[in-house]
C-alpha positions as CSV (number, residue, x, y, z in Angstrom):
1,M,-15.3,103.8,-88.2
2,G,-14.3,105.8,-91.4
3,K,-14.0,109.5,-93.2
4,K,-17.4,110.4,-94.3
5,H,-17.7,111.6,-98.2
6,S,-20.3,113.3,-99.3
7,L,-21.6,113.3,-103.3
8,V,-24.4,115.3,-104.9
9,L,-25.4,113.4,-107.9
10,D,-28.2,113.8,-110.2
11,K,-31.1,112.6,-109.4
12,D,-31.9,111.0,-112.2
13,F,-29.0,108.0,-110.6
14,E,-30.8,107.8,-107.8
15,E,-33.0,104.5,-108.4
16,I,-29.5,103.0,-110.3
17,I,-27.2,103.9,-107.5
18,P,-27.5,101.5,-104.5
19,E,-27.4,98.2,-107.4
20,F,-23.8,100.0,-108.8
21,L,-22.9,100.1,-105.5
22,I,-23.7,96.9,-105.0
23,K,-22.0,96.3,-107.9
24,R,-18.0,98.1,-106.7
25,K,-18.6,95.5,-103.3
26,S,-18.8,92.3,-105.9
27,D,-16.3,93.8,-108.2
28,I,-14.0,93.7,-104.8
29,V,-14.1,90.4,-104.1
30,M,-13.2,90.1,-107.4
31,I,-10.7,91.7,-107.0
32,R,-9.1,89.7,-104.3
33,K,-9.3,86.7,-105.4
34,A,-7.7,87.7,-108.1
35,L,-4.9,88.0,-106.2
36,E,-5.0,85.2,-104.2
37,D,-4.7,83.5,-107.7
38,G,-1.6,85.8,-108.6
39,D,-3.9,87.5,-111.8
40,F,-2.7,90.5,-111.7
41,S,-4.1,90.7,-115.9
42,L,-7.6,90.5,-114.3
43,I,-7.1,92.6,-111.4
44,E,-5.4,95.4,-114.1
45,S,-8.8,94.7,-116.5
46,L,-11.1,95.2,-113.1
47,G,-9.2,98.3,-112.3
48,H,-9.2,99.7,-115.9
49,K,-13.3,99.8,-116.0
50,L,-13.6,100.5,-112.2
51,K,-12.3,103.6,-113.5
52,G,-14.5,104.5,-116.0
53,T,-17.7,102.5,-114.7
54,C,-17.0,105.1,-111.8
55,G,-16.4,108.2,-113.0
56,S,-19.5,108.0,-115.1
57,Y,-21.4,108.0,-112.9
58,G,-19.9,111.0,-110.7
59,F,-17.9,108.7,-108.5
60,M,-14.2,110.5,-109.1
61,E,-12.5,108.7,-106.1
62,L,-13.2,105.7,-107.0
63,S,-12.2,106.3,-110.4
64,E,-8.9,107.2,-109.2
65,L,-8.5,104.1,-107.1
66,G,-10.0,102.0,-109.7
67,K,-6.9,104.3,-111.8
68,K,-4.1,103.4,-108.9
69,I,-5.4,99.1,-109.0
70,E,-4.8,99.4,-113.1
71,E,-1.4,100.7,-112.4
72,S,-0.3,98.8,-109.4
73,A,-1.3,95.2,-111.1
74,K,1.0,96.6,-113.9
75,I,3.5,96.3,-112.4
76,K,2.6,93.8,-109.7
77,K,2.4,95.9,-106.2
78,E,-0.3,93.0,-104.1
79,A,0.4,96.3,-101.1
80,N,-0.6,98.9,-103.0
81,I,-3.4,97.2,-104.4
82,L,-4.8,96.3,-101.2
83,K,-4.1,99.4,-100.1
84,S,-6.9,100.7,-103.1
85,I,-9.5,98.6,-102.2
86,E,-9.2,99.0,-98.9
87,K,-10.4,102.8,-99.5
88,I,-12.5,102.0,-102.2
89,E,-14.4,99.6,-99.2
90,N,-14.0,102.7,-96.7
91,Y,-15.5,104.7,-98.9
92,I,-18.6,102.5,-99.7
93,A,-19.0,102.5,-96.4
94,N,-19.4,105.8,-95.4
95,V,-20.6,107.4,-98.6
96,E,-23.3,109.9,-98.0
97,I,-25.2,110.9,-101.7
98,K,-27.5,113.4,-101.9
99,F,-29.8,114.2,-105.4
100,E,-30.0,116.6,-107.2
């Protein structure tokens, strides 16, 4: 069991957040596959997408992890990428979202 994360988001996001989180899980699957294939260019692109998308929805911690993935892919640091995606998986599994 990971650390609980609390987040307050605008109530306008309430209906779209479940799908948003499902898509982030899909991003992790794609990053893991790209790691298997040694496709750091794709990982860099996916990290960049995570950074922007997560930030736009108010998930600043996930946005920062996306940035770390992007930067790690540029220098082909597989261990750092794996650490970041594990943190994302933990965050998604333990986030408690309140809508106001």
